[in-house]
Steps between C-alpha positions, in 0.01 A plus 500: 500500500858640478809325622697658776869427501654428834860579378540855639440373857843346532807374294412269211685212658258487802177599339258209434382444143167642410211267591383276222177603333320195618585590865371851463176365352472247783566753764221720366266210465523431869306825556239392255443145645408657837261748362180295426470374848577831647244671289242236613576571863458870429156444341401323824631794704296735288177305587475281190415133611738358237351157499408472868149418600315771706574314829858421389576864412380639837830440693688694246310822584690566816761777504763239617438260214495798248822636633654148494402435143616830372829472691553154367431617144749792525772297681484225235542744227792678667678172570457401138623828385828441701585237235533785250783625712700193396503634148522867551765747618328537842585136567869580446528828680255627773319815362663820642153616651510224748633626833827366638567235224418694184781478244642183637549184304270214576696199616383224255436246784285754678269494205540132404431341831163658583395464135590127500326445829194687373492309173516169696221601736280619211562194309411274795194711572350523153638206295406242760129394508298781348284540812301783341386264225485156667315599817218736401373752754160391626409866534554567133280436198630233253572785258683686768715197579594472124577875473713496815686197367572680183613816665736320744641259238763748376662503846644152414748682285622757758743281687658348182528830326667653796743216535599519132571878529687443826727238335550745215599778739742260693673388186533849368660608817714189566660550156545870568697417826751313290397141591470422139193405287234275665385311210 
């Protein structure tokens, strides 16, 4: 994976420093921690019981539930992918192909505030009581409960990873705006 310099986008005095390697890795890891649960839901959409009993699997065979699970899987992955923008050029300057705003600089707080709120919400949702593990579904087999618990466990990292990358983005941009080093 090559490094892309942000320097040509503006003068050297206002460009943020390149993101640290750990932040780049953490940003990419966010897309991977969402993947296991998404793949499990897609298996259910495709008709694989994925740990459900026959009676428990029946409600998942409606068009509405399949559409919801597929939509949820895709949305989660897309939201996780937005974290990558905090370490890539498209998080600094809107890509030119986007109508009306393409080519414009991203205001740092326009990225930081939603990312921080998302990180807080994800941390509260997933790092609290691990509901998928503590409260087994009565319509799943014991093995199914274990498998779902294992596949959902990586989501505990989603919020903290997003928070760390967001803080890194904020610090790089704060320093670039001439407010001095942040620590």
